[in-house]
C-alpha positions in Angstrom: -110.8 41.9 -146.3 -109.8 39.2 -145.2 -109.0 38.4 -141.0 -105.9 35.9 -140.2 -109.1 33.6 -139.4 -110.8 33.7 -142.2 -110.1 33.0 -146.4 -111.3 33.1 -149.6 -111.7 30.1 -151.4 -110.6 30.8 -155.5 -113.2 30.1 -158.3 -113.5 26.2 -159.0 -111.3 25.4 -156.1 -111.9 22.4 -154.1 -113.1 23.5 -151.0 -111.0 22.2 -147.7 -114.0 21.1 -146.7 -114.7 18.7 -149.4 -111.3 17.1 -149.0 -111.5 16.6 -145.3 -114.9 15.2 -145.3 -113.9 12.6 -148.0 -111.5 11.7 -146.6 -113.1 11.3 -143.1 -115.4 8.9 -144.9 -112.8 6.7 -146.6 -111.3 5.7 -143.2 -115.0 5.6 -141.3 -117.0 3.1 -144.5 -114.6 0.6 -145.5 -115.4 -2.0 -143.8 -118.8 -1.9 -144.1 -118.2 -2.3 -147.7 -115.9 -4.6 -147.6 -117.8 -6.8 -145.5 -120.8 -5.9 -148.6 -118.3 -7.9 -150.8 -116.2 -5.4 -152.1 -112.2 -6.0 -152.1 -110.2 -6.4 -149.2 -107.8 -3.2 -150.3 -109.9 -1.3 -150.2 -109.1 -1.4 -146.2 -105.9 0.2 -147.1 -106.7 3.4 -149.5 -106.6 5.8 -146.8 -103.9 5.0 -145.7 -102.8 6.9 -149.0 -105.4 9.0 -149.6 -105.0 10.9 -145.5 -101.6 12.0 -146.5 -102.7 13.2 -149.8 -105.5 15.1 -149.1 -103.2 16.6 -146.1 -100.9 17.5 -148.4 -103.2 19.6 -150.7 -104.7 21.4 -147.8 -101.1 22.3 -146.9 -100.4 23.6 -150.2 -103.9 25.6 -150.9 -104.5 27.1 -146.9 -103.4 30.6 -146.0 -101.7 29.2 -143.4 -102.2 33.0 -142.2 -102.7 32.2 -137.9 -99.1 32.1 -135.9 -100.8 28.7 -134.1 -101.3 27.2 -137.2 -98.2 27.8 -138.5 -96.4 26.3 -134.5 -99.3 23.4 -135.1 -98.0 22.0 -138.3 -94.4 22.2 -137.1 -94.6 20.6 -134.0 -96.3 18.5 -135.6 -94.5 17.3 -138.7 -90.9 17.2 -136.3 -92.8 14.7 -134.3 -94.2 12.6 -136.8 -90.9 12.8 -138.7 -89.2 11.6 -135.6 -92.0 8.6 -135.0 -90.4 7.7 -138.9 -86.9 7.9 -138.1 -87.8 5.5 -135.0 -89.4 3.0 -137.2 -87.2 2.7 -139.8 -84.0 2.3 -137.7 -85.9 -0.4 -136.1 -86.7 -2.1 -139.3 -83.1 -1.9 -140.5 -81.7 -3.6 -137.3 -84.8 -6.3 -137.3 -84.9 -6.6 -141.1 -88.3 -6.1 -141.5 -90.0 -5.5 -144.5 -90.9 -2.2 -145.7 -94.6 -2.4 -145.9 -94.4 -3.2 -142.5 -93.0 0.3 -141.8 -95.5 2.2 -144.2 -98.8 0.5 -142.5 -97.4 0.2 -138.7 -96.0 4.4 -139.6 -100.1 4.5 -140.9 -101.7 2.6 -138.2 -99.8 5.4 -135.8 -99.4 8.2 -137.3 -102.4 8.7 -139.1 -104.3 10.6 -137.0 -102.0 13.3 -136.6 -101.4 13.8 -140.2 -105.0 14.3 -140.8 -104.7 16.8 -137.4 -102.0 18.8 -139.4 -104.8 19.2 -142.4 -107.7 19.8 -140.3 -106.1 22.8 -138.0 -104.5 24.5 -141.3 -108.1 23.8 -142.9 -109.9 27.3 -143.2 -113.4 25.7 -141.1 -115.4 28.6 -140.0 -119.0 30.2 -140.1 -121.1 27.5 -142.3 -118.1 25.7 -142.9 -117.7 24.4 -139.7 -121.7 24.3 -139.1 -121.3 21.8 -142.2 -118.8 19.5 -140.3 -120.2 19.6 -137.4 -123.5 17.8 -139.7 -121.2 15.5 -141.7 -119.8 14.5 -138.0 -123.1 14.2 -137.1 -124.8 12.1 -139.9 -121.8 10.1 -139.9 -122.2 8.8 -137.0 -126.0 8.5 -137.4 -125.7 5.7 -140.4 -123.5 3.8 -138.0 -125.9 3.4 -135.1 -128.6 3.1 -137.5 -126.8 -0.4 -139.0 -126.1 -1.6 -136.0 -129.8 -1.1 -134.7 -130.9 -2.8 -137.7 -128.4 -5.2 -137.6 -130.0 -6.3 -134.0 -133.0 -6.7 -135.6 -132.2 -8.0 -139.3 -129.6 -10.6 -138.1 -132.1 -12.7 -135.5 -134.9 -12.5 -137.7 -132.6 -14.0 -140.9 -133.2 -11.2 -142.9 -129.2 -10.3 -142.8 -127.3 -12.7 -143.0 -125.1 -14.1 -140.5 -121.7 -13.5 -140.8 -119.6 -16.4 -139.7 -117.5 -16.9 -136.5 -118.7 -14.7 -133.5 -122.3 -14.1 -131.6 -125.0 -12.8 -132.4 -124.1 -9.8 -130.6 -120.4 -9.8 -132.2 -121.8 -9.0 -135.7 -123.8 -5.9 -134.7 -121.0 -3.8 -135.8 -122.7 -0.8 -137.4 -120.3 0.3 -140.3 -117.4 -1.1 -138.9 -118.3 -4.5 -139.4 -115.2 -7.0 -140.5 -117.6 -10.2 -139.7 -116.0 -13.3 -138.4 -116.5 -11.9 -134.5 -114.1 -8.8 -135.6 -113.4 -6.1 -133.0 -115.9 -4.2 -135.0 -118.6 -3.6 -132.3 -116.4 -2.1 -130.0 -115.1 0.3 -132.8 -118.9 0.8 -133.3 -120.2 1.5 -129.6 -117.1 3.9 -128.8 -117.3 5.9 -131.6 -121.2 6.8 -130.8 -120.2 7.5 -127.4 -118.0 9.8 -128.0 -119.7 12.1 -130.7 -122.7 11.5 -128.2 -120.9 13.3 -126.1 -119.6 15.8 -127.6 -123.3 16.8 -129.5 -124.8 17.1 -125.0 -122.1 19.2 -124.4 -122.5 21.0 -127.4 -125.6 21.6 -128.0 -126.6 22.9 -124.6 -129.6 25.0 -125.4 -132.0 21.0 -127.1 -134.1 19.8 -125.2 -132.4 17.5 -122.7 -134.2 14.1 -124.1 -132.6 14.8 -127.8 -129.1 16.3 -126.6 -128.7 12.7 -124.6 -130.3 10.5 -127.4 -127.2 10.3 -129.5 -125.3 9.6 -126.8 -128.2 7.2 -124.7 -128.2 5.0 -128.1 -124.7 4.0 -128.0 -125.0 3.2 -124.4 -127.5 0.7 -125.9 -125.2 0.1 -128.4 -123.0 -1.1 -126.1 -125.2 -3.8 -124.3 -127.3 -5.0 -127.4 -123.7 -6.0 -129.3 -122.5 -6.9 -125.6 -119.3 -4.5 -125.7 -118.7 -4.6 -121.8 -115.1 -3.5 -122.6 -116.3 -0.2 -123.8 -117.5 1.1 -120.4 -114.3 -0.7 -118.8 -112.0 1.4 -121.2 -114.2 4.7 -120.8 -114.4 4.1 -117.0 -110.0 4.2 -117.4 -110.1 7.4 -118.8 -112.4 9.6 -116.7 -109.7 8.1 -113.7 -106.8 9.3 -116.3 -108.9 12.6 -116.1 -109.5 12.7 -112.9 -105.6 12.4 -112.2 -105.2 15.0 -114.2 -106.6 17.5 -112.3 -103.6 17.4 -109.5 -103.2 21.8 -110.1 -106.8 21.8 -109.9 -108.4 20.9 -106.4 -111.8 22.1 -106.5 -112.2 19.8 -110.3 -109.8 16.7 -108.5 -112.2 16.9 -105.9 -115.5 17.1 -107.8 -114.4 15.0 -110.5 -113.4 12.3 -107.9 -116.8 12.0 -105.8 -118.5 11.8 -109.4 -116.6 9.1 -110.3 -116.4 7.3 -106.7 -120.0 7.3 -106.6 -120.5 6.1 -110.7 -117.5 2.9 -109.6 -119.7 2.9 -105.9 -123.8 2.1 -108.0 -122.5 0.5 -110.5 -121.0 -2.3 -108.4 -123.9 -2.3 -106.0 -125.9 -2.7 -109.1 -123.8 -5.8 -110.6 -123.7 -7.4 -107.3 -127.5 -6.7 -106.0 -129.7 -6.0 -108.8 -130.9 -9.4 -110.7 -131.0 -8.0 -114.4 -129.5 -10.1 -117.0 -127.6 -7.6 -118.7 -125.8 -7.8 -115.0 -124.8 -10.9 -115.0 -122.3 -10.9 -118.0 -119.9 -8.3 -114.4 -121.5 -10.5 -112.2 -119.8 -13.3 -113.4 -116.0 -12.0 -114.3 -115.9 -10.1 -111.2 -116.9 -12.1 -108.5 -115.1 -15.4 -110.1 -111.6 -16.1 -107.3 -108.3 -17.1 -108.7 -108.4 -14.5 -112.0 -106.9 -11.4 -110.3 -104.4 -10.8 -108.4 -100.3 -11.4 -108.7 -100.4 -14.9 -109.7 -103.9 -14.9 -111.2 -104.8 -16.8 -114.0 -106.3 -13.3 -115.6 -102.4 -11.3 -114.7 -100.4 -13.7 -116.2 -102.0 -14.6 -119.5 -102.7 -10.2 -119.6 -99.5 -9.6 -119.0 -97.8 -12.9 -121.8 -96.5 -10.3 -124.6 -93.9 -9.1 -121.5 -92.5 -11.9 -120.7 -92.7 -13.9 -124.3 -91.2 -10.8 -126.5 -87.8 -10.7 -124.4 -86.8 -14.0 -125.1 -86.2 -12.9 -129.0 -84.2 -10.0 -128.0 -80.6 -10.5 -129.1 -78.9 -8.0 -127.8 -79.6 -4.9 -125.3 -80.0 -2.7 -128.9 -83.9 -4.8 -129.1 -84.2 -2.9 -125.9 -84.2 0.5 -127.5 -85.8 -0.5 -131.1 -87.5 -3.4 -130.2 -88.0 -6.4 -132.7 -89.5 -4.2 -135.4 -92.5 -3.0 -137.2 -95.0 -5.8 -136.5 -93.1 -8.4 -135.4 -94.2 -8.7 -131.7 -98.1 -8.0 -130.5 -99.2 -4.5 -132.2 -102.7 -4.7 -134.0 -99.8 -5.4 -137.5 -98.0 -8.1 -136.2 -101.0 -9.4 -133.9 -103.6 -8.9 -136.8 -103.4 -7.5 -140.4 -100.6 -9.7 -141.2 -102.2 -12.9 -140.2 -106.0 -11.7 -141.7 -103.9 -9.9 -144.9 -101.2 -12.7 -145.5 -102.0 -13.4 -148.9 -102.3 -9.9 -149.9 -98.9 -8.7 -147.5 -96.3 -11.3 -148.3 -95.6 -11.4 -152.0 -95.4 -7.4 -151.2 -92.7 -8.2 -149.3 -94.4 -8.6 -146.0 -91.9 -9.8 -142.5 -93.5 -11.7 -139.7 -91.3 -12.2 -136.6 -92.5 -16.1 -134.4 -93.0 -14.2 -131.2 -96.6 -13.0 -132.4 -97.3 -16.3 -133.0 -96.0 -17.5 -129.9 -97.8 -14.4 -128.3 -101.2 -14.9 -130.4 -101.3 -19.4 -129.5 -101.6 -18.4 -125.9 -105.0 -17.1 -126.7 -105.9 -20.8 -128.0 -104.3 -22.2 -125.4 -105.8 -20.7 -122.4 -109.9 -20.9 -121.6 -109.6 -17.0 -120.7 -109.4 -14.9 -123.7 -111.6 -17.5 -125.8 -114.5 -16.3 -122.9 -113.5 -12.5 -123.3 -111.0 -10.4 -125.6 -110.7 -8.0 -122.3 -107.7 -10.9 -121.7 -106.4 -11.0 -124.6 -102.0 -10.8 -124.6 -102.2 -8.6 -127.0 -103.0 -5.1 -127.3 -101.7 -1.2 -127.8 -99.2 -0.5 -125.5 -97.5 -3.9 -125.2 -97.1 -4.0 -129.6 -95.4 -0.2 -129.3 -92.6 -1.5 -127.3 -92.8 -4.7 -128.6 -92.2 -3.4 -131.8 -90.1 -0.7 -131.6 -88.8 -0.6 -127.7 -88.1 2.8 -125.4 -87.4 4.8 -128.3 -90.4 4.0 -130.5 -92.6 4.2 -127.0 -91.0 7.5 -126.1 -91.1 9.3 -129.8 -94.7 8.1 -130.1 -95.6 9.4 -126.5 -93.8 12.8 -127.5 -96.3 12.6 -130.9 -99.9 12.0 -128.6 -98.0 14.9 -125.9 -97.8 17.4 -128.8 -101.6 16.8 -130.1 -102.5 16.4 -126.6 -100.9 20.0 -125.9 -102.7 21.8 -128.7 -106.4 20.0 -129.6 -106.9 19.3 -126.0 -109.0 22.7 -124.8 -111.3 21.3 -122.8 -111.9 18.1 -120.8 -114.4 16.4 -123.2 -111.4 16.7 -125.2 -108.8 15.2 -122.9 -111.5 12.4 -122.3 -111.2 11.3 -125.7 -107.4 10.8 -125.8 -107.8 9.5 -122.3 -110.0 6.8 -122.6 -108.2 5.8 -125.8 -104.8 5.3 -124.1 -107.3 2.8 -121.7 -108.6 1.8 -124.1 -105.4 0.4 -125.4 -104.2 -1.6 -122.4 -107.7 -3.6 -123.7 -107.0 -4.6 -127.0 -105.6 -2.4 -130.6 -108.7 -0.4 -130.7 -106.2 2.6 -130.1 -104.6 1.2 -133.8 -107.9 0.9 -135.4 -108.2 4.2 -137.8 -112.5 4.3 -137.5 -112.0 5.1 -133.7 -108.6 7.1 -133.8 -109.4 9.1 -136.8 -112.6 10.2 -135.5 -111.0 11.3 -132.0 -108.6 13.5 -134.4 -111.8 14.5 -136.2 -113.8 15.4 -132.8 -110.1 17.2 -131.7 -109.6 19.2 -135.1 -113.6 20.6 -134.7 -113.2 21.5 -130.8 -110.0 23.4 -132.1 -111.8 25.7 -134.6 -114.5 26.1 -132.4 -112.5 27.6 -129.6 -110.2 29.3 -132.1 -113.4 31.1 -133.7 -114.8 31.6 -129.7 -111.5 33.5 -128.7 -112.0 35.7 -132.1 -116.0 37.0 -131.6 -114.3 37.6 -128.1 -111.6 39.4 -129.1 -114.2 41.5 -131.6 -116.0 42.9 -128.5 -113.0 44.0 -126.7 -112.6 48.0 -127.6 -109.0 48.4 -128.7 -107.7 51.9 -126.5 -106.6 54.5 -129.4 -103.0 55.6 -129.3 -102.1 59.2 -130.5 -99.0 59.9 -132.2 -97.7 63.2 -131.8 -94.7 62.4 -133.7 -95.2 61.8 -137.5 -91.2 59.6 -137.7 -92.9 57.8 -135.2 -95.6 56.2 -137.8 -92.3 56.3 -140.3 -90.4 53.5 -137.9 -93.4 51.8 -137.4 
């Protein structure tokens, strides 16, 4: 007999677990294979596969739990709202349908996958297997990154053109040419390492912390300093969410201040080579402040984009999908122009004007921390304030249902912090990994609640009037 959170798979039916794992693999590994010589369109295959898997899971899952129905309805409504705003922006600005499809999937794909994760009957051995697959994927990413660290300098693996040696320690997210794959790879390892550290509390400390420490080590050898900045930003935002819980607010604030103080002291007082890049940037004068060079170059998009507004409507709907400094406008339409322009993709001069500053100024060439192209500026520039609010509403729905503990909140908030640095918030490999971890924790919480409920004895109700039974 099926309980509200159990499901019997029919003979010959493909399990939801298999579909979810396959979908996750199509997001996790394509850049690794294209870097080996596979056709570049493979990078876009998951934009079709993930929605298809979500539809199949929806059609075959029982949806017996009230929470599952509510999640499906609320997320679908918010995803639809984002698509409507994006279509309106495209029509007003004559952006191509290809722009709409790619940008919509860049923003909505993790939430679409969350729908599939929420309605999938993952429990028991399926949940355990799902957890193992996530860890296996992450270990493969870390292992390949460590292999690159050893084999590229030895000449066994040829160093890709462009970027430094460290830039090409990218694990499975390598794109060559100094791509942002090293940042994504490190962040994914750290996130899953945090999950393992918090989940397997019965393991020895050295074992449960090994993946997390591996992520920290990977961040150091790949010179991914901005990963620490994004994680720190997520920690600060997490502290701010504790305003209603004075005890947690004080505890988290003390821990955060201690970490910042210890880090600052180490940077300026310890003579270690790996600390020199941080000392170099933090100790320079004239970079920061209202008129500092770093401030002016980082905020350039907010000055350039409005010069292309032709009416007040642009403030509401932006310049159109891919027409400013989002990942689509700033990177994808440049890197895949030969593939996408013949399909009807459109470009806008605002993207080129902002990107030209990267070549004109020495600062962003030294560190991507100072790039004027980043997700939150791109969201506003492409879709205006209405698009920005519609995306925030979608994120709020996911926060409400899936941020079941502080670890999940940290994943979401640190991802939002990365959105102020570059375009990691639009990198499918990272954000879909976050969606997978949120979905996993949601299912674990559901199972835990069901287990607790089964231990609580239900009061016996005596019915003396037989007509009451009929009314029931």
